[in-house]
N, C-alpha and C positions, 0 to 999 in steps of 0.2 A: 825410781823407775818412771820415765815419762810415759804418760798415757794410761797408767794403771787405774782401772775403775772396776766396779763389780760387773762381771760378765759371765753369763751362763756357758758360753761356748769356749773353744780353745783360745789360748794366748800364743802368739808367735813372736819370739824374742830375737833381737839382734842388737849389736853394739851401738852406742851413741855416735853421732856424726858419721852415719853409715857411708861406706865407700861403694864403689861400683859393684863389687861382688855382693855386698850385703843387700843393697836395694834390689838387685836382680834376683838374688836368692829369695827375698821376701815375695817378689812377684811370682817366681816359679812355684813356690810353696802354695800360695793362695790359688793359683790357676791349676795346679796339677796334683798336689798331694791330697789324697782322700781325707775328708774331714776338716780341711783347712780353709775352705772357701769363705767362711764368715769369721775367720780368726781375728782377734783384736791384736794389733801390733803394739809391742812394748819395747822401748829402747832402754838398754841396761849398760852398765859399765863393761868395758871389754874384758875385765878380769872377774866378772860375775861368776859365782860358783854354782849357779843353777838352783839354789835353795828356793823353794816355793813352786817349782815346776810340777805340774800334774802329768799323769800318763797321757792325757789328750793334748798336752801342749807340745810346742816344737821350738827349737832354737837353731838359728842358722848363722854361720860365719862368726860364731862365738862358742867357746868350748863348754861353757855352762857345766863345769864340774864333770866333764866327760859325757854329758847327755846331748850336747849340741852337734850339729852337722858342720864339719869342716871338710875342706877338700882332701882328696886322697894323696898320699905320699908316693912319689915315683923316684926311683934311682936311675939316673941317666947313664948311658954307656961310658961316659968319662968319669963316673963315680960321683958326680954332683947329684944332690937331691933337690927336688922341687915339690911344693905342695900345690896341687891343682885347686881351682876355685870351688867354692861351695855350690855355685850356680851350675857348674858342669855336673857335679854329683847329683843334684836334684833333677836336672833335665834328663840325664842318662838313666836314672832309676825310676822316674815317675811319669815323664811325658810319653804320650803315644808315639809310635814309630814315625808317622808322617810329621808330627810336630817336632820331633827331634831333628828330622831332616830340615824342616822349615826354619828352625832356630839355629842351625849349624854355624853360620857366619858370626852371629852374636855370641854364641857359646865359646867359639874359638877366640874371638877378640877379647872377651872378658877373662877367659882363662889365661891368655897370654899377659894381659894387663895385670892380673892378680898374682900370677906365679913368677913372671919375669920382670915386672916393674914398668914395662912399656911395650904395648902391643905393636905400636907403629914402629918403634926402633927395632924390635925383634923381626918384624916382617920385612922391613927395608933391608936389614942385613941378610935375610933369607931370599936373595934375589932369584934363587932357583925354585921357590915355592910357587906352583902354578895358581894357587888360590890367593896370593898376596893382594893383588889389585882388587879382587872381588871382596875380600874381607874388609879391606880399608874403605872401599866405596860404600859398603853397607853398614859400617860399624863406627861411625864418628860419634861415639857416645860419651866418652870421658869428658870432652869439652862441654857437652850439654849438661851433664851432671854438675860440673863445676859452676856453670852459669846459673843453674837452678839454685844452688847453694848460695851464690852471691846475691841473687834476687830475694830469696826468702830467709836469709840469715840463719837464725837459730831454730826456725820452724821446720825441723827435720821431718815431721809427719806430713807436712804440706809437700815437701820435696818428694817423699816416698809416693804420695798420691799422684803427683805429676809423672813420676817415673813409671808408675803402673799404667797410666794412659799411653805413654810412649811405647812401652813393651807390648801392650795389647795391639797397638798399631804394627809393631815389628812382627808379631806373630801372624797377623792377617796378611802382611806383605809376604812373609815366608810361606804361608799356606797357599797364597796365590802363585808363588814360584813353583811349588810342588805340583799344583794343578796344571800350570803351564807346561811343565815337563810331560805330563800325561797327555795333555791336549796336543802337544807337538808330535807325540807318538802316533796320533790319528791322522796326521797330514798325509796326503798322497804325494809321493815324490817321483820326479821325472828327471831324465837327463843326468844319470849318475848321482842323483841326490842334490843337484844344484838348483832345481826348480821345484817349488812346493805349491800344492793347491790346498787351501785352508777354507773350510766352510763353517759358518756360524761360530766363530771364535768367541770364547767367553773371557779369556784372560789376556790382559794387555801384554804381558811378557812372553806370550807364545811366539811372537815374531822373533824376539831376541834369542830364544832357545834355538829356533831354527837357524838363525844366523850363526850361532856358536857351533852348530853341527855342520856347517859348510854350505848351507843354502845361500844362493846368490839372489834369487828373485822369488817372490811370493805372489801368487794370484789368490786374492781373497774374495769371498762371497759372504755377505752378512745381511740378510733380508734383501732389500732393494739395492744395497751397496755392492759394488763390484769394482775391482781395480788391481793394480800391480804395484808392489813395493820392491825397491832395490836395496840391497844391503848397504849400510853405511859403516860397516866394520872394516872394510878394505879401504884404507885412506888413499891408496894409490889408484883407486878406481878399478872397475871391471871392464875388460875389453870384449867386444864382439868378435866373431870369427873373421871379420874383415879388418880388424885392427882398430876400429873406431871405439870411442868410449861408450859404454853401455848406459842408457838412460831408460827409466821406466816409461817415458813417452817417446821411445824410438820411432822414427818414421814408419817402420813396418807395423808397429802397433797402431799408429795413427790411421793407417790404411784400413785396419779392421773396423775402427770406429766409423770411418767414412762409408765403408761398404754397408754398414748396418743403418745408415741414414741418420747418424747422430753427430752432434757437433762438439768441438773442443774449444774451451775458452773460459772466461770468468762469468760469474753471476748467472745469467740465464742459459748458458751452454749446458749440454748434457754431461760433458766430461771436463775435469780439471787436471791440468798438468802443473805440478809444482816446479817453480823456476830452477831449483837445484837438481831436478831429475830423479829424486828418490821416490816420488809418488805420482801415480797417474790413476785417476779414479772417477767413477760415477757414484758419488756419495762417499762419505767417510764418517767416522765417529764425531767429528766436529761439525759436519754439515750432512745430515742424513738425507739420502735420496728419497724423494716422494713418490717415485714411480720406477718400475724395473727397466733395465737396459735390455736391448735386443741382442747384445753381444754375448756370444757363448764363452764361458770361462775356459773351455778346452781349446778354443781357437787361440786365446791368449797364451795358454800353456805351450801349445805346439809351436807357436811363433817364437816364444822365448827360447825354447830348446834349440830351434834352428839358428836364432841370432847368436847364441852362445857357443854354437858348434859342438854340442855334446850329444851322446846317444839318447834316444828318446824312450827307451824301455822304462816302464814304471817300476819303482822299487817298493817293497814292503807291502803290508796288507791294509794300509789306511783306506777308509771309505771315500768314495767320490760323491756319495749322497745323492745319487740319481742324476748328476749333471751330465749333459751331453759331452 
């Protein structure tokens, strides 16, 4: 048994040469199963019978004489049977609700990889799966595990340690996505939900959530920063009501800046217009504004609604945070 030393705490067992389900199940157990935070990881033969396990110990992705956690058996409508991943079982039974949501793309990816042999192949065949692209873009993990094994050779415990670091990052990304969904709920919507006002955004992905909900333009206010973002989800471009291509630095918006006595340009100017037309701002996260703008965010909102030729009634109960 690799790694077996005297240890007062629990032992956490899985099979030698751990695959994607085994290493992810180890991580899920240490992070979410009560009492396993400081468990010592032990690698055993895949046919180990569990002899020597104590009540405080745990085994994942190995039967361990009937004491280990394996995935649940499911019989499909066509009569075929599949065994789901141990990782799915652990997350479903032990992770808090928000973290189950945060980890959903990785749980689905690993479950498909373990139960069907190829998550990518399964999703590509399922062209009607609305989550296919999302899962594939978030879960390119099988190649990473293979690369770690090639680099570290027989040092399986080193591979497991690296995987733990990666999954800690995955969890934080997922938690940020959950927070972004909630933050997007607080945005004030105008013009049939196509223009949003977002103040003091904390999560990077909040903009993307709003794009996915059909928002075309976002007016953002973050400290001294203020500006307009245009969606890049519509590859064909967004048209104004006069048929022209919508840009975040449309001439009508430039007029607002000029009336406020502020300038547009590079370096020392008050406002910056991105050449591709998706960003028009007085300060951004890459270059924070050192002083506030005189431009009212609601002037930008009203002008955007007019440009896009959509009704101006606000939707939802999102706060405007005292903005004029």
